[in-house]
C-alpha positions in Angstrom: -24.3 19.8 -11.1 -22.5 17.2 -8.9 -18.9 18.3 -8.5 -15.9 15.9 -8.5 -13.3 16.7 -5.8 -9.8 15.7 -7.0 -6.5 15.7 -5.1 -3.3 15.7 -7.2 -0.4 14.2 -5.3 3.0 14.8 -7.0 6.3 16.0 -5.7 7.1 17.6 -9.0 5.8 21.1 -8.4 5.4 22.4 -11.9 3.6 19.3 -13.1 1.3 19.2 -10.1 0.4 22.9 -10.3 -0.1 22.7 -14.1 -2.4 19.6 -13.9 -4.4 21.1 -11.0 -4.9 24.3 -13.0 -6.0 22.4 -16.1 -8.5 20.3 -14.1 -9.8 23.4 -12.3 -10.9 24.8 -15.6 -13.5 22.1 -15.9 -17.0 23.3 -14.6 -17.6 20.1 -12.5 -14.2 19.6 -11.0 -12.7 21.0 -7.7 -9.0 20.3 -7.4 -6.3 20.7 -4.8 -2.7 19.6 -4.9 -0.3 18.1 -2.3 3.5 17.7 -2.7 4.1 14.6 -0.7 2.4 11.5 0.8 2.0 12.9 4.3 0.6 16.2 2.9 -2.0 14.2 1.0 -3.0 12.2 4.0 -3.5 15.4 6.0 -5.5 17.0 3.2 -7.7 13.9 3.1 -8.2 14.0 6.8 -9.0 17.7 6.9 -11.5 17.4 4.0 -13.3 14.5 5.6 -13.5 16.4 8.9 -15.1 19.3 7.0 -17.6 17.0 5.3 -16.3 17.5 1.8 -14.1 14.5 1.2 -12.2 13.9 -2.0 -13.6 11.6 -4.7 -10.4 10.9 -6.7 -6.7 10.8 -5.8 -4.3 11.3 -8.7 -1.0 9.8 -7.4 2.5 10.1 -9.0 3.9 6.6 -9.5 7.3 7.9 -8.5 6.1 9.8 -5.4 8.9 10.0 -2.9 11.6 8.8 -5.3 12.8 12.3 -6.2 15.1 14.4 -4.2 14.4 18.0 -3.5 10.6 17.6 -3.8 8.6 19.5 -1.2 5.2 20.5 -0.1 3.1 22.6 -2.3 2.3 26.1 -0.9 -1.3 25.2 -0.1 -0.4 22.4 2.2 1.3 22.8 5.6 4.8 21.5 6.2 5.0 18.0 7.8 5.1 17.7 11.5 8.3 16.3 13.1 6.7 13.0 13.9 5.6 12.3 10.3 7.6 10.4 7.7 9.5 12.5 5.2 8.1 10.6 2.3 5.5 8.0 1.4 5.8 6.2 -1.9 2.9 6.2 -4.3 1.9 2.6 -3.9 1.9 2.8 -0.1 -0.2 5.9 -0.3 -2.7 4.1 -2.5 -2.9 1.1 -0.2 -3.3 3.3 2.9 -6.1 5.4 1.3 -7.9 2.3 0.1 -7.9 0.9 3.6 -8.7 4.1 5.5 -11.0 5.7 3.0 -12.4 3.0 0.6 -14.8 5.5 -1.1 -11.9 7.4 -2.5 -10.7 6.2 -5.9 -7.0 6.3 -6.8 -5.5 6.7 -10.2 -1.7 6.4 -10.6 0.0 8.8 -13.1 3.2 7.3 -14.6 5.9 8.6 -16.9 6.4 5.1 -18.4 4.5 1.9 -18.9 5.6 -0.7 -16.3 3.4 -3.9 -16.0 4.9 -5.0 -12.7 4.4 -1.5 -11.1 0.9 -1.3 -12.6 0.0 -4.7 -11.2 1.3 -3.7 -7.8 -0.8 -0.5 -8.0 -3.9 -2.5 -8.8 -3.2 -4.9 -6.0 -2.8 -2.0 -3.6 -6.3 -0.7 -4.6 -5.7 1.7 -7.5 -8.6 1.9 -10.0 -6.4 3.1 -12.9 -3.0 3.6 -14.4 -2.6 6.5 -16.8 0.4 8.0 -18.7 1.4 11.5 -17.6 1.5 12.5 -21.3 -2.1 11.5 -22.0 -4.6 14.2 -23.1 -6.6 16.1 -20.5 -9.8 14.6 -22.0 -8.4 11.1 -21.6 -7.6 11.8 -17.9 -11.0 13.3 -17.3 -12.6 10.2 -18.9 -10.6 8.0 -16.5 -11.6 10.1 -13.5 -15.2 9.9 -14.3 -14.9 6.2 -15.2 -13.3 5.2 -11.8 -16.2 6.9 -10.1 -18.4 4.4 -11.9 -16.3 1.6 -10.4 -14.4 1.1 -13.7 -10.8 0.0 -13.8 -8.7 1.8 -16.5 -5.4 0.5 -18.0 -3.6 1.4 -21.2 -4.3 -1.4 -23.8 -0.5 -1.9 -24.3 -0.2 -2.8 -20.6 -3.1 -5.2 -20.3 -1.2 -8.4 -21.3 1.7 -7.7 -19.0 -0.4 -6.7 -16.0 -2.5 -9.8 -16.4 0.6 -11.9 -16.5 1.9 -10.3 -13.3 -1.4 -10.7 -11.5 -1.6 -14.4 -12.5 2.0 -15.0 -11.3 1.1 -13.2 -8.0 -2.0 -15.3 -7.5 0.0 -18.5 -8.2 2.6 -17.4 -5.7 0.0 -16.7 -3.1 -1.7 -20.0 -3.7 1.5 -21.9 -3.1 2.1 -19.9 0.1 -1.4 -20.6 1.3 -0.9 -24.3 0.7 2.3 -24.3 2.7 0.6 -22.4 5.6 -2.3 -24.8 5.6 0.2 -27.6 6.3 0.9 -26.1 9.7 -0.9 -27.3 12.8 -3.2 -24.8 14.6 -0.6 -24.2 17.2 2.1 -23.7 14.6 -0.1 -21.1 12.8 -0.5 -19.3 16.1 3.3 -19.2 16.4 3.6 -18.0 12.8 1.2 -15.1 13.6 3.3 -14.2 16.5 6.4 -14.2 14.2 4.6 -11.9 11.8 3.9 -9.5 14.7 7.6 -9.4 15.4 7.5 -11.2 18.7 10.7 -12.9 20.0 10.7 -16.4 21.5 10.2 -15.3 25.1 7.3 -13.0 24.1 5.7 -15.8 22.1 6.0 -18.2 25.1 4.3 -15.6 27.3 1.6 -15.0 24.8 0.8 -18.7 24.2 1.6 -19.9 27.7 4.3 -22.2 26.5 7.9 -22.8 27.5 10.6 -21.0 25.4 12.0 -24.5 24.5 8.6 -25.5 23.1 8.3 -22.3 21.2 11.7 -22.9 19.7 10.6 -26.3 18.6 7.4 -24.9 17.0 9.4 -22.2 15.2 11.8 -24.8 13.8 8.8 -26.9 12.6 7.3 -23.8 11.0 10.5 -23.1 9.1 10.8 -26.7 8.0 7.2 -27.0 6.8 7.3 -23.7 4.9 10.6 -24.7 3.3 12.5 -21.6 4.4 15.7 -21.1 6.4 15.0 -17.9 8.2 12.3 -16.2 10.2 12.2 -13.2 7.8 11.6 -15.6 4.9 8.8 -17.2 6.9 7.2 -13.9 7.7 7.4 -12.8 4.0 5.7 -16.1 2.9 3.1 -15.7 5.6 2.2 -12.2 4.5 1.9 -13.4 0.9 -0.6 -16.0 2.1 -2.6 -13.4 3.9 -1.5 -14.4 7.5 -1.9 -11.4 9.8 -0.2 -10.7 13.1 -1.6 -11.6 16.5 -3.9 -9.1 18.0 -2.8 -5.7 19.4 -3.1 -6.9 23.0 0.4 -8.4 22.6 1.7 -4.8 22.3 4.0 -5.8 19.5 1.9 -5.4 16.3 3.8 -2.2 15.4 7.3 -3.6 16.0 9.8 -4.3 13.3 10.9 -7.8 12.6 14.6 -8.1 13.5 16.5 -11.2 12.7 19.8 -12.5 14.1 21.2 -15.8 12.9 18.0 -16.9 11.3 15.9 -16.4 14.5 13.9 -13.5 15.8 15.8 -11.3 18.3 14.5 -11.5 21.8 
């Protein structure tokens, strides 16, 4: 019998332990629990290294929003360099990118079309109410492993509306980005990476004055009044940062007076 490996990620200890115990009673399910996003990431990494990766992630929609939530006993405490919390949607997106074979299902206390749409955009394969029956949850777990997407019928109309609006917003952003010249798009990618004017000039072998002109043109064509707004629009349009050779892909964007800090 092929066994399904499930990782429950919820910072509500009683719920996580109860759900894990209920799932463990199924003959074809192996289950573990993690009490935070960082703990889940470590559990996924450890399982993959041991050659027994997880198949399905059950993620609390409110992960990281509670205070006082901690690690479950079976998972080591976070290392000092790790973040204290990772929200559920960010965890889903990270797992989808790093481990695309793992299917994520979001467990929610209430129906929220906007949050459900965000979860699907992040890579979730399902959105399930926490008060659903165990058989319903098992059906969803087995369904997502067949590449099915599961949503409560009551949420379908609202989620489709949210996804349609998001696509329209993205299309408008893409149209604006396409109005830029190739050089202006290069400058925009540098802005997305968090580079200041001097760093952009060095990266593109331009004078700071020329870079400033390009940045002003980018803002004007995109119809925004600040660098942060331009970066947000660029990200909606799918514009990525310049390559890691700039050494700035991990920097935060800092704005002062409508321009990137140098």
